N, C-alpha and C positions, 0 to 999 in steps of 0.2 A: 193961490195954490189950493185953497179949500174948494174953489169952484171946479178945479180939475178933478179932484177926488170924488166930488159929488157926481160929476158927469161920468167918471169911470164906474162908479157904483151903479148908476142908473143903466149904463150900457151892459154891464155884467148881468144885472137883473133881467133886462130885456132878452139877452142871449139865453139865459137860463130858462126863461119862459118859452122861447122858441124851441129850445132843445127838448124840453119836457113834452112837447107835442109830437115829437118824432116817433114813428112806429119802429118796431124792431127791424123790419125790412129796410127802412130808410137809414138806420144806423149802419147797416151793412152795404149800402149802396157805394159803388166805386166813386171816388172823387176825381177831380181833375189832376190830382197829384198821382203820378204813376205808382201803382201797387198799393195805394192807401185807400181805405174806406172813409166814409164820413166820420165814423168813430175814431179812426186814427188821426185825422186832421184836427178834430175837436180836442183830443187828448194832447196833441202836440201844441196847439195854440194855448190851451189852458195851463199847460205845464210852465209856460213862461211866467205866469203870475207868481210862482214860487222860486223862480230862477234868480240867482245872484251871480255876479261875476265870478266869485270863488267856486260856486257849484258848477257854472258853465265850464270853466277851465279844468276843474277836476274831472268832470264828465268827458270832456274832450281828451284828456290824458288817458282815461280808462278805455276810450274808443280808439286809441292809437292815433289821435289827432285826425281821424277821418270824420268829417262832418256828416257824411251820409250814414255811417255806422252809429254815430252819436244820436242822430235824429231818429233812427229806428229804435 
């Protein structure tokens, strides 16, 4: 199990290094996700690091159980 967390930490560090090199224009570049910029996708992906099942279901309830609304 410790190997998994070591790998996760290394991958997160590598991603942070890659993201630190982005220019302001690159952050605002449209992504392959309809209506989302690179900034939106990174925020969405990184938010899952702090997501728990309880937070997920509470957020879904606040969004009227619309996954699209919850994701935005």
